[in-house]
N, C-alpha and C positions, 0 to 999 in steps of 0.2 A: 018689481020696481022698474020704472022706465029708465033706460040707459041713454046717456047723452053722447052724441057724436062729437068728435074732436073738431073744434073750429076756433083755434086760438093762434092766429097769425099764419105765417107760411109753414106748410108742412115740409118735412124732410123728404127729399126725392127718393123714391124707392130704388135701391141698387141691390146687386147680389151680395155686396159686403154687409149691408145693414139688414138683410133678411135673417130673422131668427128661425132656424130650421126646426128645433125640437125634434119630433119624430120623422121629419122630412129631410134629414141630412143627405141621404143618398141622391134624392132628386136634385137638391141644391148643388151637390158636387158634380153631378152629371152636366148640369147647365153651365157651371163655372168652367169645367174642362172644355166643353163645346164652344162656349163664347170666347175663350181665351186661346183657341187653337192657332190663331194667326189672323193677319189682316186680309189675306186673300180668300176669295170664295172657295177655291180648291182646297184650302187648308182645313176646312171644317167638313165634318161628315154631312152628306146630303140626306142621310136617313132622318125622317121627321121625328119629332118628339111631341107627345101629347101628355099633358098633365091634367088630372081631374081630381075633384074633391068638393066638399061642401063649402058654402059661403064662409069666409073667414079662415080658410086653410092656406091662403097666400098665393093663389094662382096669378092674380093680376100683378102683385108685387114681383113675382118671379119673371113674368113676361116683360114688365117695365125695366126690371133689372138687366135682363138680356139686351133689351134695346139700348139701354144706357152703356153697357159694356161694349157693344158693337160700335156705337157712335163715337165713343172715346178712341176707338181704333180707326176712325175715319170711314166706317162702313155704314152707309145709309140702309135703313130698313123700312119695310112697309108694315103698318100696324092697323089692324081692323078690329074694332070693338063693336058691340051690339048697339052703341050709340051713333055709329057712323052710318047714317041712313042712305047716303049717296056715295058709296065707295069709289075711289078713283081707279083708273086702269092700272094694271101692273107696270111698274117702272123697272126697266132693265138694269138700272144702276143699283137696285136693291141687292144687298148681300144676303138678306133673309126676309122672310115674311112671318109676322107674328099675328096669330088669330086668337082673340080673347073672347070669352063667354060665348063659345060657338053654339051652346045649347039654346041661346036666345036669338040666333040669326033668323032674319026674315028670308023670304025667297030671294029677294034682291041681294042680300048679303051672302047667302049661300052660293048664288051664281058667281059673285065676285070672288069669294073665298076659293071656290073650285078653280076658277081661272088663274088666280094667284098661285095656287098650289101647283097646278100643271106647269105653268110658265117658270116657276121657281125651280121645279125639279128638272126641267129641260135645260136649264143653265147651271145646274149643280148648286143652286142657292139653298140655304137651309129653311126649314119650316118648323116653327114651334107653336103649338096651339094649346088652348086650355078651355075646359068646360066643367060643369058640375056633375056630369054623368060619364061612365065608361063608354068607350066608342060603340059597343054593341047596343047600348040603350039610347043613343042620341037620335032624336026625331029629326033627322036631316035627310037630304037627298042621298041616295045610296052611294053614288060615286064619290061624294065628299066624305061620307061617314066611313067608308071602307079605307079611304086614303089616310084619314086621321088615325086609324087603328093599326096600320101595318108596320109602323116603326117602333120606337121606344115609347112605352106607356108607363107612366108613374101615377100611382094613387096617393094623393096627399091626405094626411090625417090632421084633424083639428085638435089642438091641444085641450086637455081637460083643465079644470080650474087649478088643481094642484100644480100642474106643469106651468101654467101661466104665472101663478104666484111665484114659483121658483125662478122663472126667467126674469120676472120683474124685479125681484129682490137681487138677483145676481147682476142684472144690468145696472141697478142703482149702486151696488157695491163697487162695480168697476168705475163708476163716476165719483167714488168717494162719498156717496150718499147713504143715509140710513133711513129706511122706511119702517115705521112701526106697524105692527099687525093691523091696527085700526086704520091706518092710512091705506094699506094694501087692500083691505076689505072695502073701504070707501071707493077706491079706484075701480075695483073689479065689479062693484055693484052699480056704480053711477056712470061709468063710461063704457064705450064699445070695447068688447073683449078681443077685438081683432088685434093681433100682435103688432102690426104696423102702427095702429093707432096708439097702442100702449107705449111703444118706444118713442113716438112723437110726443106724447104727453110727458113722458119722463124727461125728454130733451127740454121741453118748455118749462117744466117744473124746476129743473136744474138751473136754467138761465134766470128764471124769475126769483128763485130763492137767493141766488147770488146777488141779483140786483137790489133786493130789499133787505139783504143781510139777515135772513131768517131761516130757521130750519123748516123742513117740509112737514107740515101738519095739515089737518083737514081745514082749519080756518085759512091757511095760506092758499090752499087749492081754490077755495071759494073766492078769496080775494083776487087771485089771478084770473079767474073766469069773469069776475066783475070788471076788471081793468082791461080785459082783452077787447 
């Protein structure tokens, strides 16, 4: 059955606080401690961190969460994704550089990522990177690949259906909501199973149900999608 992506109004901004860790709690705690170490560059460890895992494991959410945490401390960051086809030059004001989806980098992006990495390390700025493969398996230029793998490396796990179901029900209960087994089945079969999307969907369902003064049912979900 084809799943629907979530496209119902403004999405919740990814943060380290709203990341649902599941089996990835240690990686989350590592990034929380690192990002909250202090507002100065010297306060954080310059040892790079690389997180990897399959699509839907939360890599981009974590990187965006780190970016948000640093910006809230007044620390600018450089962020390079595979969609940035013309990467800017390194900015010495950056307190960290974040490299997302490195397994998809073009030659131009790899060149920029390597330059960012070297310059960040020279001024003791942090580097956090993410990709779908472990460092040894990345098809990147060797000098970049080896640098991505010499620090902290965390493998992220994708939650199974039973774990997603438990997280969804628990998150609903925390909001004072009750989801029937039929509603949970409908959500997990009709929408993206990415946890970030599921939490956004629950947020919108909560707001919509309150607005129309109805309990959350399958007809209500369909009505919300039609009204969006």
